[in-house]
N, C-alpha and C positions, 0 to 999 in steps of 0.2 A: 504493499497498499505509500503510495509516495504521500508523502506527508509535507512536501517541500510549499513554502507558505505560495499562492499566488500573488504576483508581483500585479502593481496598481497600476495604471494606464501612466504613460511619462508624460510629464510633462510638454516634453518637446514637440510630440506629435498630435498634439490638440490642432487642429483644424479652422481656421478662420477665427481667430479669438484674438486677434492682435494687441486688442486695448485690454483686454480683461487680463493678458498672461504680463502686458507692461505692469500696468496697475500692481500688480502684485506683486511683481519685483521689487518697484519703486517702494510701494512697502515695506517689503522686508529690509530694502535697504534702508530702511530711514523710518522705523514703527512709527516716530511723532509725529509721521503726517496725518496719524490716526484712523488708519483701518480702510477699508473699498467696502461699499455695498454693490449689491452687483443684481442687478434687474432685467426680468427676461422671462419667457415663456416657460414653460416644461420643454425638457427634449433638447436645451441649447446649449447643454455640456456645465452646466454653470458646476455643481458641485465634483462632476469629473474633474475640473481644471482646480478647485480648492483643492482637492485630496492630493491630485500630480503635484500642485505646488508645495505643498507643504512636507512630501517627500523628499525636496532637492535640499531642506532646512537642517540634514543629519538626525540628531538623535533629539533634536526639537519637537516637542509633544504637538500630536493635534486632537483637540479636545470639543469634541461641541456640546454646544452647549442646549439642551433640548427645552421647547416652548411649553411644557409641562411641568420643569422641574421645578420642586420645592426650593424656597429662600435657602434651608440651610443646604441644599445640595447643593447652591451656587455658591455661597460665600461662606460656607460651612458652619459650623457648631464648636462650641467652646463650652465642655461640661466641668464647669466650676464645683459640682459634687466629689472630685477626685482631689481636690486641694485636702478634704479631711482625712486622704489616707495616703497622700502623697507629696502634699505641700506647695503642688502644681496644679493649675487648671489643666486639663486634656484636650487639646486643641485639635480635630476635625479638616484638615484643608477640605476647601471645593470646589469646583470648576475654573472658578476664576484662579487660586493660586495654582492650580494645577497647570493651568493653560501657562505659565509663567517661562517668559524666554521661547515662546511657541507660538503657536496658532489658534487664536479661540473662533471656531466657527460654529455661525447661528445660521443655518439653514430657515426659512421663512419669519424673519427676522419681523416682519410686521407685525406679527400673531403675537410676539411675545407681550408678557403680562405686563402692568405698569409696574409692577413690584420689582419686576426681575431688570425688567428695561434701565431703572432708577441706580440698584446695585451694577451694571454694566456701566451705567453712564460715571459713577463713580471711581471706579477700577481702572475705568480706559484713560478720564482725566488725571488721575494720582498716579498709576504704577502701583499701587497699593490696594489689599482689600484688609480693614479691619470690623471686626466684630467685637463688639461690647456685650457685658450680659455681668447683671448683679456689682458692676462697679469695677470688670476687674474687662481688661481690652490685650485685644492680641493682632499683631497687624502683622500681615504677608505680603512679599513682592508681587505683583501680578502685571509682570508686563510683558504685552502679547500682543502679535497682528491682530487685529478686527477683523473679522470678514464675515458678512451677511449677505446671504442669499433673498431673493424674494420674487413671486410672480405680482405686479400687480391690480392683473384681476381679482385677487382673492384683499384688494387690501391696499391702501397706499402706506408708509412707513409716519409716524409720527415724528411732525416737527423737529422735537427735542433730541431725536435718536438720529435723524438725518443728520442734523445740523453737527451732530460728533464725529460724523464719517467724514473724512477729509476725501477719499476720491469716489465718485458712484459713477459706474459704468453699466450700460443699457445693452444686453446683447438678444440676438435676434438668428434664427435660423437663416443663413446664406440661402437667397434665390438663385443663385448663379449655380447652374447645373456640375458645373465643374466642381466646384468646391463639394459639392452636396455627392458625389459621385468618390470625389475622396476619403469626403468624412464614412462614408460606409465602405470602402476597402478598406481603411483602416483599422475600424473598431473591429469589422468580419474579421481580420487577420490577428487582432488579439485576443478575439474571441476560440478563434481555432487553436493559437499556441501561445498563450501568453509569454511565457520565457522566453522563446524566442523573438517575439517583437519587442519586450524592456529589454532584450540585448542589443537589437538594434538602433536605439534609442540610447544608451546609456551613456553613450560616451558625449552628447550633444546635451544630455540633460548635468551630467559631469559639469560641461562648459559654463554652462547656465548656473551651476551652485558654486563655483570656484570663482565669478563675476557677482555673484551677489558679496562673497567673503570678501574678495580684494575690495570693490567698492565701500565696504562698511568701515575699512578702513580710512579711508579717505577723508579729509577735511578743508573741501572747496569753500570758498568764501563768494557771495555774490559781489558784482561791482555796484558800486554805487548807483551806474544805470540800470539798472538790473533790477533793483529794491526801488529805484524813481519809477519805476515802467507799472512793476508790481499794485506799487501802492495807485497810480494813475487807472489802472483799470480796477481798481477793488471801488475808487474813487468814484466813478464812471457809473458806476452801476447801483451807487448809493448803499454800499454794505454795509451793515452795523457790526460794531467793534471790528476787532485785527485778527480774529481767529481766520478768515478765509486770504488774507495778507499771508500771513507766517503759514497756513498752510502751502501758498501756492508756491512761496520761497523756497519749503522742505523737498517740494514736490520739485523745484528747479534745479537743485544739488542734487538730488539723487538721481533723476536724467543727466543731470552733465556726467556725473562719474557712470553711470549704465554705458552714455555712447562712450565715453573714456575706454571701458574695459570692452567694449566690442570691438572698438581701433586696434587694441591692444593687441586682440583676439586675431 
């Protein structure tokens, strides 16, 4: 009996989702961008692409946040009764802490309950999750790449959550016959022999992973001219606050080092 795990679909083998692939790469290079929300109908490879992307990050965890999860399951729990026997409160990490250093993936993010939205927003904004109970608190690191997928036909994303995603990508099935045929060919090849298919794309995936790692080590600075252009763009759209300016600046820096990595390759 073959117990070898079936490899996931390779990131580099995804067809026709260039903007989504780029958005995920940029967010991996610069998590402070604030994550990616992916909007599109069913069958547009949203989940496949996100799972393939997480595999590029090595040992970084991919944590799924179910829309029906309890608050304790998401933020963690603190058992203060343990103090009576051990002198320490027992901390059980939740999904936000488990995603530290990796990807927190929320499918159907537009259907997430309000109390979970609040917890997610706090962690995404601070990079930490704090639990308080009976005067005792515990804080854990929760730095993660936030990725949410949704089908707009099932309801829109609440404004306060949409505002926390740095990038938004709309995906749709291509109407190009050649593109659709290539998608089918690759998918059928993968289903026929996942191991051989993954092996054919392993070198290209490894190159993307190396590119992300190298880009993270760079610290480029935007010129005053570029900063002024970003400020002018946001001001011309009467954008409230400075969050949009900073997201664009961080994305521009990440895109610059990503393109530099491509040229070196």
